[in-house]
Backbone as a ProteinNet text record, in pm:
[ID]
protein_1_A
[PRIMARY]
MLHRHVEDFPSFKWIDYTWVSAKNISPHAFTAVIASEDQRFMQHFGFDLNAISASIEDYMDGEKLRGASTISQQVAKNLFLSPSKNFIRKGLEVWFTVCLEVFWSKQRIIEVYLNIAEFGDHLFGIEEASQHYFGIPAKQLSRSQAALLAATLPNPLLLKAAKPSKYVLKRRNWILRQMLNVAYPH
[TERTIARY]
-1193.7	-1321.1	-1304.1	-1194.6	-1167.6	-1148.1	-1077.1	-1056.7	-1191.1	-1283.1	-1414.6	-1484.4	-1473	-1533	-1466.2	-1335	-1263.1	-1310.9	-1330.7	-1382.2	-1521.7	-1601.1	-1738.3	-1746.3	-1644.3	-1648	-1678.9	-1765.3	-1820.2	-1949	-2001.4	-2120.9	-2079.3	-2176.6	-2149.7	-2243.5	-2187.4	-2268.8	-2225.2	-2321.3	-2293.9	-2225.7	-2131.9	-2064.9	-2128.2	-2167	-2219.8	-2102.2	-2086.7	-1971.5	-2000.6	-1968.6	-1977.7	-1860.3	-1784.7	-1673.6	-1728.5	-1678.9	-1712.3	-1583.6	-1580.7	-1463.4	-1460.2	-1344.5	-1325.4	-1426	-1461.1	-1555.7	-1695.8	-1722.2	-1852.2	-1849.8	-1749.1	-1737.1	-1733.8	-1810.8	-1812.9	-1673.5	-1632.5	-1503.8	-1494.9	-1609.3	-1610.2	-1560	-1583.7	-1538.2	-1385.6	-1323.2	-1177	-1120.3	-1175.4	-1127.2	-1151	-1266.1	-1298.4	-1204	-1175.5	-1088.7	-945.6	-898.5	-764	-759.2	-861.8	-865.5	-865.4	-933.7	-944.9	-831.7	-780.7	-686.2	-540.3	-514.7	-377	-363	-353.5	-353.1	-228.7	-124.6	-3.4	1.6	-111.2	-120.1	-56.4	-84.2	-33	115.8	172.9	312.3	409.5	366	461.3	469.8	567.7	589.8	548.2	430.1	376.8	390.8	481.8	507.3	514.4	439.9	441.4	541.3	663.7	770.3	742.1	674.9	638.5	541.6	442.1	343.7	408.8	497.2	567.4	653.6	726.9	813.3	731.1	619.7	533.6	474.9	437.7	382.3	487.3	608.8	717.4	748.1	753.5	777.9	670.9	544.7	434.8	447.8	482.9	499	613.9	722.8	838.5	804.8	708.1	664.1	558.4	533.2	441.6	299.7	271.9	137.2	119.1	-6.5	-38.2	13.5	66.7	115.1	-3.3	4.6	-103.8	-50.4	-141.1	-102.2	-60.7	23.2	65.6	60.9	-28.7	-38.4	-98.9	-42.7	-94.9	-204.2	-271.5	-370.5	-302.8	-183.9	-110.8	-82	-40.1	-13.5	-141.9	-251.5	-378.5	-424.8	-402.8	-437.2	-350.7	-221.7	-131.2	-177.4	-208.4	-252.3	-385.1	-483.2	-617.2	-624.2	-539.2	-543.3	-465.3	-350.9	-260.9	-238.4	-272.6	-231.6	-348.3	-322.4	-422.6	-409.4	-509.7	-500	-416.5	-349.7	-268.8	-161.4	-114.8	-13.9	112.2	208.1	338.3	442.2	567.5	674.2	684.6	654.1	659.5	554.7	430.7	324.6	358	415.1	451.1	559.9	656.4	761.1	704.4	611.8	545.9	463.8	401.6	324.2	414	534.3	629.9	661.1	690.2	723.6	607.9	486.9	371.5	340.3	362	339.2	434.1	560.3	657.7	615.6	575	530.1	410.1	311.5	194.6	236	321.5	364.4	446	518.6	598.7	510.5	417.3	343.4	205.7	149.1	16.7	24.6	-67.4	-78.9	-149.3	-137.8	-209.6	-360.4	-407.4	-549.8	-595	-512.4	-547.1	-547.4	-449.2	-440.5	-565.2	-607.2	-724.4	-853.8	-860	-976.9	-990.2	-880	-883.1	-919.3	-860	-891.1	-1041.3	-1102.1	-1245.6	-1330.1	-1277.6	-1351.8	-1333	-1228.1	-1206.7	-1221.4	-1238.5	-1253.9	-1384.6	-1380.2	-1500.7	-1570	-1696.6	-1774.8	-1881.2	-1883.3	-1979.9	-1964.9	-2042.4	-2033.1	-2066.4	-1963.8	-1977.2	-2020.6	-1987	-2023.6	-1895	-1857.8	-1731.1	-1751	-1669.7	-1667.6	-1762	-1721.1	-1795	-1932.6	-1946.4	-2076.6	-2178.5	-2140.8	-2232.5	-2266.2	-2165.2	-2188.6	-2286.8	-2269.7	-2358.7	-2501.2	-2513.6	-2646.8	-2710.4	-2631.6	-2683.5	-2727.3	-2641.5	-2668.6	-2753.9	-2742.5	-2810.7	-2905.4	-2902.7	-2991.2	-2956.4	-2828	-2782.6	-2653	-2621.6	-2492.5	-2377.8	-2260	-2141.5	-2113.7	-2151.7	-2130	-2204.6	-2315.1	-2400	-2373.8	-2271.6	-2243.7	-2216.2	-2278.5	-2251.4	-2123.9	-2077.9	-1961.1	-1986.3	-2102	-2135.2	-2148.5	-2211.5	-2226.1	-2090.3	-2005.4	-1871.1	-1789.7	-1800.5	-1727.1	-1778.6	-1908.5	-1964.1	-1911	-1909	-1854.1	-1705.8	-1629.9	-1487.6	-1467.4	-1558.8	-1547.5	-1555.1	-1613.3	-1626.8	-1507.3	-1421.9	-1317.2	-1215.1	-1184.2	-1089.3	-1141.6	-1273.6	-1332.8	-1481.4	-1513.6	-1653	-1746.1	-1689.9	-1775.7	-1821.6	-1744.8	-1778.7	-1841.5	-1785.5	-1832.1	-1935.5	-2058.5	-2170.3	-2212.7	-2227.5	-2279.3	-2431.9	-2496	-2642.1	-2696.3	-2633.7	-2673.1	-2547.2	-2500.6	-2373.3	-2378.3	-2277.1	-2263.2	-2216.9	-2214.4	-2162.4	-2018.5	-1942.5	-1802.6	-1792.4	-1874.6	-1870.9	-1912	-2013.4	-2056.4	-1948.3	-1881.3	-1771.7	-1657.1	-1628.1	-1522.8	-1561.9	-1689.6	-1737.2	-1717.3	-1752.7	-1737.8	-1591.3	-1503	-1359.5	-1312.6	-1359	-1321.8	-1371.8	-1492.8	-1546.8	-1455.4	-1406.9	-1314.4	-1181.6	-1131.4	-1003.7	-1012.8	-1129.3	-1147.9	-1116.4	-1133.2	-1102.9	-954	-871.5	-725.3	-665	-746.8	-696.1	-707.5	-596.5	-596.4	-583.8	-688.8	-685.4	-731.5	-646.4	-685.1	-785.6	-907.3	-1014.4	-1013.4
-493.6	-425.6	-295.4	-225.7	-102.3	-133.2	-240.2	-280.3	-308.5	-369	-397.8	-266	-162.4	-32.4	31.7	18	72.3	4.7	-128.1	-200.6	-151.8	-115.3	-71.3	68	149.1	289.5	301.9	390.9	504.8	472.3	351.9	317.3	276.8	247.5	209.1	97	-5.1	-113.8	-133.9	-138.9	-152.9	-286.3	-285.6	-407.9	-452.9	-580.2	-637.7	-690.2	-636.2	-671.2	-646.1	-744	-730.5	-805.9	-739	-802.7	-876.8	-997.5	-1070.2	-1123.5	-1130.5	-1183.9	-1336.1	-1392.3	-1537.4	-1615.6	-1563.9	-1636.9	-1641.4	-1555.9	-1554.1	-1621	-1705.4	-1783.2	-1931	-2010.2	-2154.3	-2214.6	-2302.1	-2370.6	-2444.3	-2486.1	-2555.8	-2466.1	-2336	-2243.8	-2239.3	-2233.4	-2232.5	-2360.8	-2473.7	-2603.3	-2619.6	-2577.5	-2592.8	-2511.1	-2388.8	-2303.2	-2356.6	-2402.1	-2460.7	-2586.8	-2670.3	-2794.2	-2765.5	-2660.4	-2633.2	-2547.6	-2455.1	-2356.4	-2380	-2440.3	-2438.9	-2538.5	-2666.8	-2768.5	-2765.6	-2699.3	-2687.3	-2552.7	-2484.7	-2351.1	-2342.9	-2438.3	-2433.4	-2468.4	-2527.4	-2571	-2473.5	-2400.7	-2317.4	-2176.6	-2102.6	-1965.6	-1868.7	-1892.3	-1802.4	-1850.7	-1943.9	-1994.6	-2145.8	-2211.9	-2357.4	-2397.1	-2421.8	-2451.6	-2578.5	-2675.5	-2797.8	-2766.1	-2684.8	-2649.1	-2564.6	-2474.4	-2391.7	-2479.2	-2571.5	-2662.2	-2749.4	-2803.1	-2887.1	-2807.2	-2682.7	-2597.4	-2569.8	-2542.5	-2517.7	-2643.7	-2758	-2884.9	-2912.1	-2893.6	-2915.3	-2821.8	-2696.3	-2598.7	-2638.3	-2684.1	-2727.6	-2851.5	-2930.3	-3049.4	-3015.7	-2885.5	-2843.4	-2815.5	-2829.1	-2800.2	-2649.9	-2609.2	-2468.9	-2428.8	-2307.7	-2258.7	-2240.5	-2301.2	-2289.4	-2221.1	-2164.6	-2092.2	-2184.4	-2132.6	-2205.8	-2111.6	-2013.6	-1914.5	-1974.3	-1936.2	-1978.6	-1881.4	-1916.7	-1826.3	-1695.9	-1704.2	-1583.8	-1494.2	-1551.9	-1473.7	-1410.1	-1483.3	-1429.1	-1312.3	-1322.9	-1211.4	-1090.8	-1111.6	-1001.3	-933.8	-1013.5	-958.4	-885.4	-949.8	-891.5	-770.7	-767	-658.3	-536.2	-558.3	-447.5	-418.4	-512	-498.9	-517.1	-491.8	-514.6	-657.9	-708.4	-845.2	-856.5	-748.4	-753.3	-861.1	-907.5	-1013.6	-960.6	-919.4	-877.2	-900.2	-890.3	-922.9	-822.4	-697.3	-597.4	-629.8	-657.5	-691	-818.4	-916.6	-1042.8	-1019.5	-933.5	-900.5	-833.9	-740.6	-676	-777	-870.2	-975.2	-1057.6	-1090.2	-1165.1	-1084.9	-956.3	-870.1	-866	-839.2	-830.4	-965.4	-1074	-1207.1	-1231.7	-1198.2	-1214	-1129.3	-1006.7	-918.5	-977.9	-1028.4	-1089.2	-1206.4	-1291.3	-1410.3	-1373.4	-1263.1	-1220	-1155.6	-1071.9	-990.1	-1042.6	-1133.7	-1187.4	-1336.4	-1384.1	-1528.2	-1591.8	-1723.1	-1795.3	-1773.7	-1769.1	-1748.3	-1612	-1510.1	-1376.1	-1374.4	-1440.4	-1443.4	-1507.2	-1620.7	-1689.3	-1614.4	-1549.4	-1466.7	-1353.3	-1286.7	-1178.5	-1234.3	-1347.9	-1409.8	-1432.9	-1493.2	-1522.3	-1395.4	-1286.9	-1161.3	-1077.1	-1103.6	-1020.9	-1099.3	-1229.8	-1310.5	-1274.8	-1275.6	-1251.1	-1384.6	-1392.8	-1516	-1506.9	-1398.2	-1377	-1234.8	-1199.3	-1066.4	-958.9	-881	-773.7	-825.9	-948.6	-1014.5	-1058.1	-985.6	-1008.7	-1053.6	-1147.6	-1192.6	-1308	-1389.9	-1511.7	-1480.8	-1371.8	-1337.8	-1304.3	-1219.5	-1183.9	-1305.8	-1390.7	-1511.7	-1604.6	-1622.3	-1709	-1656	-1527	-1464.8	-1471.7	-1441.6	-1435.9	-1573.4	-1674.2	-1805.7	-1896.9	-1880	-1974.6	-1908.8	-1776.3	-1706	-1726.5	-1755.2	-1779.2	-1702.6	-1676.7	-1615	-1714.6	-1660.8	-1744.4	-1842	-1807.4	-1893.4	-2026.1	-2027.1	-2145.8	-2231.6	-2198.6	-2277	-2423.3	-2513.3	-2656.3	-2691.4	-2814.3	-2861.6	-2849.6	-2896	-2896.6	-2754.9	-2666.2	-2527.5	-2458.9	-2479.9	-2420.7	-2474.4	-2603.6	-2664.1	-2610.5	-2587.6	-2532.4	-2391.7	-2309.1	-2174.4	-2180.5	-2267.5	-2281.5	-2330.9	-2411.9	-2466	-2357.5	-2243.9	-2135.1	-2040.6	-2049.2	-1948.3	-1935.8	-2035.8	-2007.6	-1903	-1900.1	-1803.8	-1787.5	-1708.2	-1697.5	-1627.9	-1563.3	-1502.2	-1606	-1711.8	-1819.5	-1938.6	-1973.5	-2088.6	-2039.4	-2079.3	-2023.5	-2114.1	-2055.1	-2129.5	-2138.2	-2037.7	-2035.8	-2147.1	-2167.2	-2273	-2350.2	-2436.2	-2503.5	-2600	-2591	-2682.1	-2818.7	-2915.9	-3047.9	-3036.5	-2949.3	-2928.5	-2874.7	-2775.2	-2716.5	-2820.4	-2900.2	-3004.3	-3111.3	-3147	-3242.7	-3185.5	-3058	-2991.2	-2983.2	-2951.3	-2948.2	-3084.3	-3192.4	-3326.7	-3360.8	-3318.5	-3338.6	-3262.6	-3138.2	-3056.6	-3122.5	-3174.3	-3243.2	-3359.3	-3434.6	-3545.4	-3491.7	-3385	-3327.7	-3264.8	-3217.8	-3156	-3255.6	-3384.3	-3487.1	-3493.7	-3445.1	-3451.2	-3321.1	-3218	-3085.8	-3067.9	-3036	-3005.1	-2854.4	-2791.1	-2647.3	-2622.3	-2561.3	-2535.6	-2421.4	-2455.1	-2353.2	-2285
-110.2	-122.2	-200.1	-172.9	-246.5	-394.5	-423.4	-563.3	-632.2	-561.6	-618.5	-654.6	-568.9	-599.7	-721.1	-731.6	-846.7	-974.9	-969.1	-1085.9	-1126	-1028	-1053.7	-1115.6	-1093.8	-1135.4	-1283.1	-1327.4	-1253.8	-1178.5	-1194.8	-1117.5	-976.2	-893	-754.3	-714.7	-654.7	-600.3	-455.3	-367.3	-224.5	-195.4	-100.7	-56.7	74.1	79.4	202.2	283.7	405.8	487.3	634	717.1	862.2	923.4	1008.9	1078.8	1200.5	1225.7	1348.2	1409.4	1540.4	1608.9	1594.8	1620.4	1606.9	1691.2	1808.2	1894.6	1834.9	1736.2	1670.1	1532.7	1512.3	1388.5	1426.5	1357.8	1383.2	1367.1	1457.7	1440.8	1306.6	1253.5	1124.8	1011.7	1021.4	916	912.6	1030	1035.4	974.5	1016.4	968.7	819.4	770.5	628	540.6	581.6	502.2	502.5	616.7	622.1	535.8	544.1	465.9	316.5	275.2	132.1	77.5	156.3	104.9	144	261	311.6	428	395	500.2	589	546	629.4	702.9	707.7	767.2	906	989.6	1127.2	1135.7	1031.1	1035.1	968.4	865.7	791.7	850	799.6	844	733.7	677.5	577.1	434.6	411.3	276.6	281.5	193.6	186.1	78.1	120.2	25.2	-54.2	5.8	-66.6	-181.3	-154.3	-257.6	-367.1	-328.7	-426.9	-517	-457.1	-533.3	-628.6	-580.1	-663.9	-779.6	-754.5	-859	-966.9	-926	-1021.4	-1101.3	-1034.4	-1104.5	-1209.6	-1172.3	-1266.5	-1386.6	-1360.2	-1467.8	-1561.1	-1502.5	-1582.1	-1665.1	-1619.1	-1693.1	-1799	-1818.9	-1923.3	-1879.9	-1750.9	-1702.7	-1682.2	-1670.6	-1646.5	-1507.7	-1497.2	-1367.9	-1274.4	-1157	-1059.5	-934.5	-859.8	-739.7	-627.1	-540.8	-421.8	-301.7	-308.3	-201.2	-76.1	36	165.7	210.5	317.3	375.3	416.7	473.5	514.6	394.9	283	162.1	109	115	67	154.2	285.8	374.2	340.1	322	286.8	158.2	57.8	-71.5	-57.4	5.1	13.8	106.1	206.7	303.7	257.5	191.2	162.1	13.7	-74.9	-214.3	-310.5	-436.7	-540.8	-590.4	-661	-712.6	-840.8	-881.5	-1003.5	-991.3	-1105.8	-1106.2	-1171	-1086.4	-1136	-1026.7	-1063.4	-968.3	-853.7	-879.4	-771.5	-666	-711.8	-617.2	-541.4	-611.4	-546.9	-442.1	-473.1	-375.9	-251.9	-271.8	-157.8	-77.8	-148.4	-80.6	11	-36.1	46.6	172.8	156.2	271.2	371.5	323.6	413.5	478.7	406.3	463.9	580.7	562.5	671.6	790.6	766.1	875.7	949.4	873.8	937.9	1025.9	973.7	1048.6	1172.4	1167.4	1282.4	1389.2	1346.1	1442	1480.9	1404.7	1434.8	1463.3	1544.2	1566.8	1447.6	1435.9	1330.5	1346.4	1470.2	1494.5	1441.7	1459.4	1409.3	1256.2	1195.5	1049.7	990.4	1043.9	987	1018.5	1133.9	1166.2	1064.3	1033.5	934.9	797.7	762	632.5	616.8	716.6	709.2	705.1	758.4	759.7	634.1	556.2	436.4	306	313.8	192.1	122.2	-10.6	-89	-113.3	-76.4	-89.3	-197.8	-271.2	-378.1	-428	-529.6	-587.4	-484	-446.4	-347.2	-209.7	-179.8	-53.7	17.1	121.9	189.6	334.1	375.9	513.9	540.9	635.2	669.3	728.3	801.4	861	751.6	658.7	550	465	438.8	359.4	431	560.2	638.4	637.1	657.1	657.4	517.9	416	279.2	228.2	245.5	186.8	275.2	408.7	498.1	597.2	606.8	698.8	844.7	871.5	1009.2	1034.5	1161.9	1191.4	1167.6	1143.8	1117.4	1231.1	1350.1	1467.3	1453.7	1378.2	1368.1	1243.8	1165.4	1044.8	1078.2	1003.6	1018.5	940.8	957	881	731	686.8	544.8	489.4	564.1	519.7	510.8	610.2	609.3	491.8	466	354.1	220.5	209.6	86	61	163.8	147.6	109.6	175.4	144.1	1.3	-48.4	-184.2	-290.8	-257.6	-355.3	-355.4	-256.1	-238.4	-351.3	-424.9	-533.3	-631.6	-651.6	-743.4	-710.7	-607.3	-562.7	-661.8	-763.2	-864.5	-966.4	-980.5	-1073	-1000.2	-885.3	-807.1	-706	-723.8	-647.1	-531.4	-414.6	-299.3	-305.3	-365.2	-371	-460.5	-573.1	-666.8	-703.7	-612.5	-636.7	-755.6	-838.9	-951.8	-900.7	-989.3	-951.7	-905.8	-971.9	-933	-790.7	-757.1	-622.3	-518.5	-548	-453.8	-436.7	-545.8	-538.4	-454.2	-475.9	-397.9	-250.5	-221.6	-83.3	-16.4	-86.1	-30	-5	-95	-74.7	49.4	65.1	182.3	310.3	309.6	427.8	468.1	370.6	401.6	454.9	394.3	436.7	576.1	614	746.6	858.2	831	931.5	961.1	869.4	883.7	936.3	950.5	990.5	1140.3	1199.6	1343.4	1358.5	1405.2	1429.7	1571.8	1653.7	1794.1	1804.2	1834.3	1840.4	1974.9
[MASK]
++++++++++++++++++++++++++++++++++++++++++++++++++++++++++++++++++++++++++++++++++++++++++++++++++++++++++++++++++++++++++++++++++++++++++++++++++++++++++++++++++++++++++++++++++++++++++

């Protein structure tokens, strides 16, 4: 959120943000985000070595380098660091990710993730996203609504929940199918 204000400088645009506890977030939101962002979230210790290895292999085969960040890594980056891409920031991200995994439960990590994720321009947190796009509290999100919000997370400034493109709807449908395979203890 601070980075967003820095980007806005010298002008100022208000950030819509409300923190809610895990009990005030629909279980579907947790499942949708895990299904879309990090299906091994409950099994790994902050780093998905399989995803990292696959990303490196694809890059070595000439494909574009793609991210393999876990939810824990995204929380570390969004909570403590800037979105810049350099080795120093990545090293700090590793350190903060290990700290999060040691000191916080998986439930706390995903609760924080849902509360600090950007879901649109200057729109942060699952509660604000639920209110803005659907006019309901995060606790009342349906499976489809949660999957739609999760579908925008790779790039919420480009991928819109308000007017979802065919790509976003296709991604939402994929997430809905993947949610059937995700076991998250609510």
